[in-house]
C-alpha positions, -999 to +999 in steps of 0.1 A: -587-018-613-580-049-593-555-053-564-540-084-550-538-087-512-505-100-500-506-108-463-478-094-442-457-120-427-451-098-396-488-098-388-491-136-384-494-148-349-463-163-335-466-200-338-433-207-318-402-224-328-407-251-355-410-287-343-378-306-345-377-336-368-378-369-350-344-378-360-328-344-357-300-335-333-323-313-311-348-341-307-321-365-297-308-339-273-341-335-256-346-373-254-312-375-238-320-349-212-352-366-204-334-399-199-307-383-177-335-367-156-353-400-152-320-419-143-313-392-118-347-396-102-343-433-101-308-430-086-322-409-058-353-430-051-339-465-053-318-463-020-348-449-001-371-476-016-346-503-007-343-491+029-380-488+032-385-523+017-358-539+040-366-520+072-404-516+069-421-537+044-402-570+049-407-569+088-444-561+083-448-591+060-428-614+082-449-604+112-480-612+093-465-645+084-454-653+119-488-644+133-501-678+119-475-698+138-468-709+174-433-695+174-408-687+202-386-665+181-358-689+174-352-705+140-379-703+115-417-707+123-428-742+118-458-749+141-486-736+119-518-728+140-538-709+115-559-681+131-556-694+166-535-664+176-562-640+164-589-660+181-569-659+213-567-621+210-605-618+211-605-639+243-576-624+260-588-601+289-554-582+289-557-573+252-594-564+256-583-542+285-557-527+263-584-517+238-605-501+266-575-482+280-566-470+245-602-457+242-600-439+275-567-423+266-581-411+233-612-397+249-592-379+276-567-365+250-596-351+229-615-337+259-587-323+280-552-323+264-561-308+230-584-280+244-557-271+270-531-268+241-555-248+221-563-224+250-525-218+255-520-213+219-546-187+217-533-170+247-497-170+234-508-157+201-517-124+218-493-095+222-479-103+257-445-096+271-422-126+271-444-148+248-414-162+231-401-174+264-434-190+273-436-207+240-402-222+244-409-234+280-442-250+270-426-267+240-395-279+259-412-311+274-419-324+239-381-322+231-372-345+260-372-382+251-398-404+265-372-424+285-361-392+303-396-381+309-405-415+323-375-416+347-382-380+357-418-386+367-409-419+382-390-400+408-415-372+411-443-397+419-423-421+439-446-434+466-443-415+500-408-401+490-414-383+456-415-346+450-452-347+444-459-360+479-436-336+495-452-307+477-487-318+487-476-323+523-461-288+524-494-272+516-514-294+539-527-320+514-510-350+527-541-372+521-542-363+484-508-380+475-503-417+476-492-446+454-496-427+421-482-453+396-484-481+422-522-479+427-546-495+403-571-466+409-548-438+401-522-452+377-541-442+345-549-407+357-512-402+367-501-416+334-524-393+315-510-364+335-476-373+323-487-377+287-503-343+288-472-326+302-451-344+275-472-339+244-494-307+248-465-285+237-465-302+203-501-296+197-497-260+210-471-253+185-494-267+157-522-244+168-498-214+169-487-222+134-524-224+123-533-191+141-505-173+122-525-180+090-557-164+103-560-130+085-558-101+109-582-081+087-611-105+095-605-102+132-603-064+129-635-061+110-653-083+135-639-061+163-652-030+145-686-047+141-688-052+178-680-088+181-667-100+215-636-122+221-657-153+222-676-144+191-645-137+172-629-170+182-661-190+176-670-175+141-636-166+128-606-182+144-621-217+150-634-223+115-601-211+099-582-233+124-602-264+116-577-280+092-550-278+119-574-291+145-582-321+123-546-330+119-539-326+156-568-350+164-554-376+139-519-374+154-533-377+189-554-407+183-527-425+164-502-417+191-526-431+218-530-464+198-492-468+195-482-456+229-454-476+243-421-461+255-435-437+280-457-464+296-428-489+296-404-466+314-429-454+339-450-485+348-441-513+325-478-519+322-483-524+359-498-527+384-516-559+374-518-547+337-538-516+347-516-493+326-508-517+298-512-507+262-513-529+231-476-521+223-466-530+259-486-563+257-469-570+224-435-564+239-442-585+270-453-615+249-426-612+223-395-603+244-404-615+279-424-645+273-410-656+239-444-660+224-435-642+192-462-657+171-488-642+195-469-609+197-470-608+160-507-613+159-510-582+184-488-562+160-510-571+131-540-561+151-524-528+160-516-521+124-551-530+113-568-507+138-544-478+129-550-484+091-588-486+095-589-454+116-565-436+092-586-445+061-619-437+078-606-404+091-593-395+058-625-405+040-649-387+064-630-360+081-599-350+060-618-353+027-625-316+024-589-306+032-575-332+007-599-320-020-589-284-014-552-293-016-557-313-048-577-284-064-549-260-054-522-281-069-542-285-101-548-248-103-511-240-097-500-263-125-525-250-151 
C-alpha cells in the first residue's frame, strides 16, 4: 500500500509578504514615499549648506586667494606677489614669537590647567555637602563672555590701583604685586592665570560627565580588594576617563592656537608684542595696518596649523575612540 505525502501549507516557513510587481500601485507608493523623504532631507539641508558655503567656505577661499596679493582691503586684490607673504611669515619675529607663545600656552594648559580641572572634578564627584553649588560656582566663569572677563581682570590687575595689589598689600605682600599686564616679564603668566580662571570650569564639567559613566561596581570591587584611593583612580577611573581626557586635550590645544578675544580685551597683544597671539597679529595687520594680504596669509597659516594638528591627533590619538564608535554604530545597525 502506497501513500502520497502532501506537505502541509501551515508548516512552511513564513516567507513574508509577496514582492510587489515593479509597476504595481504599492511599488509606486513606496517609490513616492522614498522620493518625499529624499526631498524633505534636501529641503532641510540646503539652507544650512548655503549658509555654510556663504559664511564659511567662501571667506576661507577668498582669504587663500588674497594671501597671494599685496592688498589693503579696498577694491579687489590686484598686486600679485606670489608666495612673498608666506616667506615674510617665516622671517617675521612677531609671528615666530606668536608660535612660541602658543606653544607655551599649550604646555601650561596641559601641565596645569587640565590637571587642576581634573582634580576638582574628582573631588566634586564625591558625596559632599553642597557639591551642586560648588559645581555651579566653578562653571560660572565659563558662562561669562571673554569681553567681560577681560574688562574684569583688567580692573583687578590694574597697576598699583587694582584689587590684586590691594589684597596683596593687606596681607603684607606689597612687593609681590606690580605691573601685571604691563610688564613683559609677568604678562604671559598673568594672562595664563586669567585663561585658567575662564576655561577650567568647562573642562571640569567634561570630566564630571565622564566620571558619571564609570561603573560604581568596579570601584566597589577594588575597594573590597583593598585598593587605596590612588590605586582606584590610577587603575580604574583614569583608564575609563581616557576618551574624555583626549577630547579635553584636543579642545584645549585648538583653543590656544585660535586664542584672540581674551587677549585683545586685556592686553591687545602688548606690551611690545609679548602677549600677542597669531589671531591678534592677524587682526593688527588686517584692521589696524590695512595689510589684508599679509593678514590673510597669517589666517591661512593658522588654519593649516589647526588642520595638521587635528588630522594628526585624530590619526594617532583619537583613532581608538573613533574605531570603537564606528564598531558600535555598525553593531547597532545590524
